[in-house]
C-alpha positions, 0 to 999 in steps of 0.5 A, a space after each residue: 500500500 501507499 507511502 504516507 507522504 506522496 500522491 499521484 493524481 491520475 486524470 483519465 480525460 473523458 473517462 465516464 460513460 453511460 451504463 450498462 456496458 460502459 467502456 469501463 465495465 467492459 474493459 479487462 482491467 484487473 489492476 484497476 479493479 484490484 486497487 478498487 478492492 483494496 482502496 476506497 471509491 466514490 463518484 465525483 462531480 468536478 464542478 457541481 452536480 449536473 453541470 457539464 464541465 469544460 476540460 479547462 474549468 474541470 481541471 482547475 476545480 480538481 486542482 483546487 482553483 475555483 473556476 468562477 474565481 480563477 478561470 482566465 479563458 481557454 486561450 491564455 491556458 493554451 498559450 502557456 501550454 505551448 510555451 508562450 511567456 505570458 504577461 499581465 494584460 495579454 489577450 490570447 486565443 485558441 487558433 485553427 489553420 483553416 481553408 478559405 475560398 474567396 471570403 468563405 471558410 470551406 474547412 475549419 481544420 485545413 484538412 488537419 494539416 501536418 504539424 511540420 507544415 504548420 510549423 513552417 507557416 508560423 513565422 509568417 503570422 508574427 507581426 505588429 498591428 498599430 501598437 499591438 504585437 501579434 504572437 502566433 505559435 503552433 501546437 499540433 496539426 491545425 492548432 495554435 494560439 494567438 497572443 495580442 500584447 499591447 495596451 488597451 486590449 479586451 477579451 470581450 470580443 466575438 470569436 471568428 470561428 463559427 464552428 461551421 463552414 460557408 461564412 466570412 470570419 469577422 470579430 465584433 466588440 461585445 461591449 461599447 468599451 474602446 478596448 473591445 472595439 480596438 481588439 476587434 479591429 486588431 483581430 480583423 486586421 490580423 485575419 486579413 494580413 494572415 490571409 495574405 501572408 498564408 496565400 503567398 507562402 511556399 508551403 501553401 503553393 505546394 499544398 495546392 499543387 498536390 491537391 490538398 487543402 491550403 492552410 490559408 486562413 486563421 480562425 480564433 476562439 476562446 478569448 481570455 485576459 491573462 492574469 497571474 495567480 497564486 501558485 500551488 505551493 503558496 496555496 496548499 504548501 506542497 510541491 507539485 509537478 505535471 506529466 501531460 502531453 496536451 498543451 491545455 493541461 500543461 498550460 493549466 499546470 504552468 498557470 498554477 505554478 506546477 513544475 512541467 515534466 517533459 516526457 519522450 513520446 507523451 503526445 496527448 493522443 491515443 499513441 502516447 507512451 504510457 510507460 514513459 509517463 509512468 516512469 517520469 511520474 515516479 521519478 518526479 516523486 523524489 522532489 514533489 509531494 504530488 504528481 498530476 498525470 494526465 491521459 487524453 485519449 479516452 476523451 477523444 474516443 468519446 468525441 468520436 463515438 468509438 466505445 471500442 477504442 475507449 475500452 482498448 485505451 482503458 485496457 492500455 492504461 490498466 496494463 502499461 501505466 497502473 502497475 508501475 505507479 502502484 509499485 512506487 509506493 505513492 498513494 494513487 487517486 484515479 478519476 476523470 475530469 468529466 464524462 464523455 459518453 460515446 453515444 453523445 459524442 461530447 461532454 456530459 454532466 454525469 459524475 465520474 468514478 473516483 478511486 483512492 488507493 494507499 493510506 485511505 480506508 477501504 470500502 466493499 467495492 471490488 470493481 472500478 466503474 460508474 455503477 460500482 463506485 456509486 456504492 463507494 465509501 467516498 460517496 458523492 463529492 465535488 471537485 473542490 473536495 479533492 485537494 483537501 482529501 489528498 492533503 489529508 491523505 498524505 498527512 499535510 492537512 491543516 486543522 480547522 479550529 482548535 
């Protein structure tokens, strides 16, 4: 069982699903079931009961930062995750390379352009407009971020990504402030200049010659104003590190001052190297009290409506990740950030199962799934409860009162 002063928090993104015959129920997962039998289980609402969580807000809540107070928008978190050194007042957006014909968007993802090509396009998208610096950085495939740096900016502007095709992207101010009007003007100028630069780029000429979609437009969404926040160490008094491949999750960890661990093969996709992630998580316990370990692929399979893929990913986690973590002697907390039912192809407000193994009490649950964990000793808890539970688990909880 677990050592009394270390913990690993494993977040399996989109883990929850609908019963009966959920991927968790049908997966062969002897290791997770053994930990359930030896530990204590329950059900977790990462925000509040019935609320459909975003990936960003759910992780903030799980990690002890109330979203209503600390959420700064998806854009700044993604920007931190891809390595942009953010400054107070920066306005950041999630970005997509897209394909346009004439004034209309015809493909929101530019045929999921290869990452190597998008990296080559990146430099053509960094320039100044008026007194504002436009900082563009790609992440993977068609994805990237845009950061606007300058005075008098606002995140209260409309997105240029309408989540559909057949329209001309345009941003509008969402209030009458001069800051919102200026920001919308800058965005529209960026959209125009980016289109010109991308159309003229050699890589897009190659795409056109080969009959592939050109990445000749940029779409923006998820605006947010960056603001500094209290670090995890300052807030909870323990050292924490993050093992994750996805930009958002690394960005959230950086936002709250966690150490970022680099792992070879941590892709944030279904082919991620689980063995290396487990290995680096265990090594990071030497200098940290808590490791936040994130696994993305189950969520992706849920969005794709692929229960078989989700089941196989759970089986991979059970076989490749869990045994190594259990051998570390650390307490293990295993849960999801939200449910992504395959039948719905999106997030839902259903609770997710949670399992704690180590120094905790035991209950009578013997399997780790949505139905079994409803009978667990933890009962029904919320995201805000989790860090206090972990602090108590590792002997770092502080007495309330005398």
